[in-house]
C-alpha positions in Angstrom: 17.0 -7.4 -22.2 14.7 -7.0 -19.2 14.8 -3.9 -17.0 12.9 -3.3 -13.8 13.1 0.5 -13.2 14.6 1.7 -10.0 11.8 2.6 -7.6 12.2 5.2 -4.9 11.3 4.0 -1.4 8.8 6.1 0.5 9.9 9.0 2.6 8.7 8.8 6.2 6.2 11.7 6.1 4.1 12.2 3.1 0.4 11.4 2.5 -0.2 8.9 -0.2 -3.4 7.6 -1.7 -4.8 4.1 -0.9 -6.5 3.5 -4.2 -6.4 4.5 -7.9 -8.8 7.1 -9.1 -9.1 5.6 -12.6 -7.8 2.4 -14.1 -7.8 0.5 -17.4 -7.3 -3.2 -17.6 -6.9 -5.1 -21.0 -5.8 -8.5 -22.0 -2.2 -8.4 -23.2 -1.8 -9.2 -26.9 1.9 -8.9 -27.4 3.0 -11.9 -25.4 6.7 -12.7 -24.8 8.6 -12.8 -21.6 9.1 -9.1 -21.0 7.2 -7.7 -18.0 7.4 -4.0 -17.2 6.0 -2.3 -14.2 6.6 1.4 -13.5 5.3 4.5 -11.8 5.5 8.1 -13.0 4.7 11.6 -11.5 1.0 12.4 -11.1 0.2 9.0 -9.5 0.6 7.1 -12.7 1.1 3.3 -12.7 1.6 0.9 -15.6 2.0 -2.8 -15.7 2.5 -4.6 -19.1 2.2 -8.3 -19.7 1.6 -9.2 -16.1 -0.4 -12.3 -14.9 -2.6 -12.0 -11.9 -0.1 -14.0 -9.9 2.6 -11.5 -10.8 0.3 -8.7 -9.9 -0.4 -10.3 -6.5 3.3 -10.7 -6.0 3.8 -7.0 -6.6 0.8 -6.0 -4.5 1.7 -8.0 -1.4 5.5 -8.1 -1.7 5.8 -11.9 -1.8 7.4 -14.3 -4.3 5.3 -16.5 -6.6 6.1 -19.5 -4.5 4.3 -17.8 -1.6 1.0 -17.6 -3.5 -1.3 -20.6 -3.4 -4.8 -21.5 -4.7 -6.9 -19.7 -7.3 -7.9 -20.8 -10.9 -5.3 -22.0 -13.3 -5.5 -18.9 -15.6 -3.8 -16.7 -12.9 -0.5 -18.2 -14.2 -1.3 -17.9 -17.9 -3.5 -15.0 -18.8 -1.6 -11.7 -19.1 -2.9 -8.2 -18.7 -1.9 -4.6 -19.3 -2.9 -2.0 -16.6 -2.8 1.8 -16.9 -3.9 3.5 -13.7 -3.8 6.9 -12.0 -4.1 7.8 -8.4 -5.3 11.3 -7.3 -2.0 12.7 -6.3 0.9 14.7 -7.9 3.4 12.3 -6.3 5.6 9.9 -8.0 4.6 6.8 -6.1 7.3 4.3 -5.0 7.0 0.6 -5.4 6.0 0.4 -1.7 3.5 3.3 -1.9 1.7 1.8 -4.9 1.0 -1.5 -3.2 -2.2 -0.5 -1.3 -3.6 1.0 -4.5 -2.8 -2.2 -6.4 -4.4 -4.3 -3.7 -7.6 -2.2 -3.9 -7.6 -2.5 -7.7 -7.2 -6.3 -7.6 -10.1 -6.6 -5.1 -12.4 -4.4 -7.2 -11.6 -5.5 -10.8 -10.5 -9.1 -10.3 -12.8 -9.7 -7.3 -9.7 -11.0 -5.6 -10.2 -12.3 -2.0 -7.2 -13.6 -0.1 -6.2 -14.6 3.4 -2.7 -14.9 4.8 -1.0 -17.8 6.6 2.4 -18.0 8.2 4.0 -21.4 7.5 7.4 -22.8 8.3 9.4 -23.6 5.2 12.7 -23.4 3.3 14.2 -19.9 3.3 17.5 -18.2 3.0 19.0 -16.2 5.8 20.9 -13.1 4.7 23.8 -12.5 7.2 27.1 -10.8 7.4 29.9 -13.0 6.1 32.9 -14.1 8.2 35.2 -11.3 7.1 32.6 -8.5 7.5 30.5 -6.5 5.1 31.8 -4.8 2.0 29.2 -2.1 1.8 29.4 1.5 0.8 27.6 3.7 3.3 25.4 6.2 1.6 26.2 9.9 2.2 24.7 13.1 0.9 21.4 13.6 -1.0 19.8 11.0 -3.1 16.3 9.4 -3.0 16.2 5.8 -1.7 15.7 3.3 -4.5 16.6 -0.2 -5.7 16.2 -1.9 -9.1 17.3 -4.9 -11.1 18.2 -5.4 -14.7 19.1 -8.5 -16.8 21.2 -8.4 -20.0 23.7 -10.7 -21.7 23.0 -13.5 -19.3 23.8 -11.5 -16.2 21.7 -9.9 -13.6 22.5 -6.6 -11.8 21.0 -5.2 -8.6 21.7 -1.5 -8.1 20.6 0.2 -4.9 21.0 3.8 -3.8 20.5 4.9 -0.2 18.8 1.5 0.3 18.3 -0.8 3.3 19.2 -4.5 3.9 15.4 -5.2 4.1 14.9 -4.0 0.5 17.9 -6.0 -0.7 16.5 -9.1 0.9 13.2 -8.5 -0.9 14.9 -8.3 -4.3 17.0 -11.3 -3.6 13.9 -13.4 -2.8 12.9 -13.1 -6.4 16.3 -14.3 -7.6 17.2 -17.0 -5.1 14.0 -19.1 -5.6 12.8 -18.8 -2.0 12.1 -16.1 0.6 15.2 -14.3 1.9 15.1 -13.1 5.6 17.2 -10.1 6.6 19.3 -11.2 9.5 22.3 -9.0 8.9 21.6 -6.7 11.9 22.7 -3.8 9.6 20.4 -0.7 9.9 22.2 1.8 7.7 21.5 3.0 4.2 23.9 1.8 1.5 24.8 2.2 -2.2 24.9 -1.3 -3.6 25.9 -2.9 -6.9 26.1 -6.7 -7.3 26.3 -8.7 -10.5 26.0 -12.4 -11.2 25.4 -14.9 -14.0 21.8 -16.0 -14.5 22.8 -19.2 -16.5 25.1 -21.3 -14.4 26.1 -23.5 -17.4 29.4 -21.6 -17.3 30.7 -22.4 -13.8 33.4 -19.7 -14.1 30.8 -17.1 -13.7 29.6 -16.1 -10.2 26.3 -17.4 -9.0 24.1 -15.1 -6.9 25.3 -16.8 -3.8 29.0 -16.3 -4.6 28.4 -12.7 -5.9 26.7 -11.7 -2.7 29.6 -12.9 -0.6 32.5 -11.7 -2.8 31.0 -8.3 -3.7 29.0 -7.3 -0.7 30.5 -9.4 2.2 27.2 -10.9 2.9 26.0 -14.6 2.9 22.9 -16.4 1.9 22.5 -19.6 4.0 19.7 -22.2 3.6 17.6 -22.6 6.7 14.0 -23.0 7.9 11.9 -20.0 8.9 8.5 -18.4 8.8 7.0 -17.7 5.4 4.1 -15.4 4.8 1.8 -17.2 2.3 -1.0 -15.6 0.3 -4.0 -18.0 -0.1 -6.3 -17.1 -2.9 -10.0 -17.6 -1.9 -11.5 -16.0 -5.0 -10.4 -14.6 -8.3 -12.3 -13.7 -11.5 -11.2 -12.4 -14.9 -11.8 -8.7 -15.1 -14.1 -7.1 -17.6 -12.2 -4.9 -20.1 -12.7 -1.2 -20.4 
């Protein structure tokens, strides 16, 4: 079972750090396919069994297919990170990104530049019969997460936006997903689909999105932000 913890999205007005105060990076010795990244109160951040490419994906909110260049080991060498920012806050997935960017630049000597390219994307739109979304009401911190178990994947969002849903779907659909729904509200979302499509009776992510949420993923061409790696070095352990 693989579980990505639900991460709260950042409130609109709170000061957050731009870098970690302390950080430990070590080569991962456990191996396997399980990758866990999480944040905790007190500015704590952990990433277990992450390659540099996966860390770049987290830091810059892009899919692996949107990262180009760099030495071959960025896809194979895995690392464990334990870091702390100087804040009592529980940093969200979005808030931790500048801290992770700074860490990669300092410890991996990562240098990148961005390019916008035209390529294959999916457009997330409202389906013909309209959305089947539950509008969020009352208290509840914004957040979204994904889990996989028994051959199925589940995305659960609380008080979440269509932009956040599109970001999560990008990692599941195999190409970037652009939010073209025009929906600006906050929603409570639950969508489940089969990861292995050997059993065609199980819903694919495309079918599940349409049947369960009233949304549609359509293949098209569009702008893709691409991260080009100019430099990367293995970090010294501490």
